[in-house]
C-alpha positions in Angstrom: 9.0 -46.8 23.8 11.6 -44.8 26.1 11.0 -41.3 26.7 14.3 -40.0 24.5 12.6 -41.9 21.4 9.4 -40.6 22.1 11.2 -36.8 22.3 13.4 -37.7 19.1 10.4 -38.7 17.3 8.8 -35.6 18.6 11.2 -33.2 17.4 11.9 -35.0 14.2 8.6 -34.2 13.3 8.9 -30.8 15.0 11.4 -30.0 12.5 10.3 -31.3 8.9 7.2 -29.6 9.9 8.9 -26.3 10.0 11.0 -27.5 7.6 8.3 -27.6 4.9 6.4 -24.6 6.1 9.5 -22.6 5.0 10.1 -24.4 1.8 6.3 -23.7 0.4 7.0 -19.8 1.8 9.9 -19.5 -0.5 8.5 -21.3 -3.4 5.6 -19.2 -3.4 7.5 -15.7 -2.6 10.0 -16.7 -5.4 6.8 -17.3 -7.3 5.5 -13.5 -6.8 9.1 -11.7 -7.3 9.7 -13.6 -10.3 6.3 -12.2 -11.3 7.5 -8.9 -10.2 10.4 -9.2 -12.0 8.7 -10.2 -15.6 5.9 -7.0 -15.2 8.8 -4.3 -14.6 10.9 -5.7 -17.2 7.7 -5.9 -19.4 7.4 -2.5 -19.0 11.1 -1.4 -19.3 11.2 -3.2 -22.3 8.4 -1.7 -23.6 9.3 2.0 -23.0 12.7 0.8 -24.7 10.9 -0.6 -28.0 8.9 2.9 -28.0 12.3 4.8 -27.5 14.2 3.5 -30.2 12.1 2.7 -33.0 9.6 5.3 -34.2 6.0 4.4 -34.2 5.3 3.9 -38.3 7.7 1.4 -38.0 5.9 -0.4 -35.1 2.4 -0.6 -36.4 4.0 -1.9 -40.1 5.0 -4.9 -38.6 
């Protein structure tokens, strides 16, 4: 195999390695961001529900 072919295969493998690494990292990062947004939304929703409904109606439901 020529040097050009070897270099092409090496560059392709390097590109695939970095592409997959970035893809996996972004998946993990997006999951963490979604979890934080969900926690924030839940906290805000609880505060909103407490303000908009008297505590007696929540206890009856």
